[in-house]
C-alpha positions as CSV (number, residue, x, y, z in Angstrom):
1,X,0.0,0.0,0.0
2,X,1.3,3.5,-0.8
3,X,-0.2,6.6,0.7
4,X,0.6,10.0,-0.8
5,X,-0.4,13.5,0.4
6,X,-0.3,16.4,-2.1
7,X,1.6,19.3,-0.6
8,X,1.2,23.0,-1.6
9,X,4.6,23.1,-3.2
10,X,4.1,20.0,-5.4
11,X,5.1,20.8,-9.0
12,X,6.5,24.2,-8.0
13,X,10.1,23.5,-7.1
14,X,13.2,22.3,-8.8
15,X,16.9,22.2,-7.9
16,X,19.2,19.8,-5.9
17,X,16.2,18.3,-4.1
18,X,14.4,17.5,-7.4
19,X,11.2,18.7,-9.0
20,X,8.7,17.2,-6.5
21,X,6.1,16.7,-9.3
22,X,5.7,12.9,-9.1
23,X,7.6,12.3,-12.3
24,X,11.0,10.7,-11.4
25,X,12.2,11.1,-15.0
26,X,12.9,14.8,-14.5
27,X,14.3,14.8,-11.0
28,X,17.8,15.7,-12.3
29,X,16.8,18.9,-14.1
30,X,19.6,21.4,-14.2
31,X,19.3,25.2,-13.9
32,X,19.5,25.3,-17.7
33,X,16.5,23.0,-18.0
34,X,18.5,19.9,-19.2
35,X,17.8,16.5,-17.6
36,X,21.0,14.8,-16.6
37,X,21.1,11.0,-16.6
38,X,23.4,10.7,-13.5
39,X,24.1,12.2,-10.1
40,X,27.6,13.5,-10.8
41,X,26.6,15.6,-13.9
42,X,23.5,16.8,-12.1
43,X,25.4,17.9,-9.0
44,X,28.2,19.5,-11.1
45,X,25.5,21.7,-12.9
46,X,24.9,23.4,-9.5
47,X,28.6,23.8,-8.6
48,X,30.0,27.3,-8.2
49,X,33.0,27.7,-10.4
50,X,36.2,27.2,-8.3
51,X,34.3,26.5,-5.1
52,X,35.0,22.8,-5.1
53,X,36.3,20.1,-7.4
54,X,33.9,18.6,-9.9
55,X,32.5,15.1,-9.1
56,X,33.8,12.3,-11.2
57,X,31.7,9.7,-12.9
58,X,31.8,7.4,-9.8
59,X,30.0,8.3,-6.6
60,X,32.5,8.7,-3.7
61,X,32.1,6.3,-0.8
62,X,30.8,8.4,2.2
63,X,32.5,6.1,4.6
64,X,36.0,7.0,3.3
65,X,35.9,10.5,5.0
66,X,34.7,9.3,8.4
67,X,36.9,6.7,10.1
68,X,34.9,4.0,11.9
69,X,31.7,4.9,10.2
70,X,31.7,1.8,7.9
71,X,31.9,-0.4,11.0
72,X,29.0,1.4,12.7
73,X,26.9,1.3,9.5
74,X,27.5,-2.4,9.1
75,X,26.6,-3.1,12.7
76,X,23.3,-1.2,12.3
77,X,22.5,-3.0,9.1
78,X,23.2,-6.4,10.7
79,X,20.5,-5.6,13.3
80,X,18.0,-4.6,10.5
81,X,18.8,-7.8,8.5
82,X,18.6,-10.0,11.7
83,X,15.8,-12.2,12.8
84,X,13.8,-9.4,14.6
85,X,13.1,-7.8,11.2
86,X,12.4,-10.9,9.1
87,X,9.0,-11.3,7.3
88,X,6.9,-13.9,9.0
89,X,3.9,-15.7,7.6
90,X,0.8,-15.3,9.7
91,X,-0.7,-18.4,11.3
92,X,-3.2,-20.1,9.1
93,X,-1.7,-18.6,5.9
94,X,0.6,-21.6,5.2
95,X,3.0,-20.9,7.9
96,X,3.1,-22.2,11.5
97,X,0.1,-24.1,12.7
């Protein structure tokens, strides 16, 4: 089930946060009105000249800049992937009896 609520700004925004119009095909619309196929080209379109280096074609690993964060993230994911969060078949639906 999916529940959506229309907000007053739906279809009236664009930029780094997307267009918010329900059409995912135009989420990467640049200030010039072009639709970029990837994250790096889209982000580079908003970059101020000389302010920071351009992103390359690959997306940098966010854990590389924060020592220890990979281990914390993997531990948190292990909990989410563990038995407490597994899908269970309700009784009488072909599962436990």
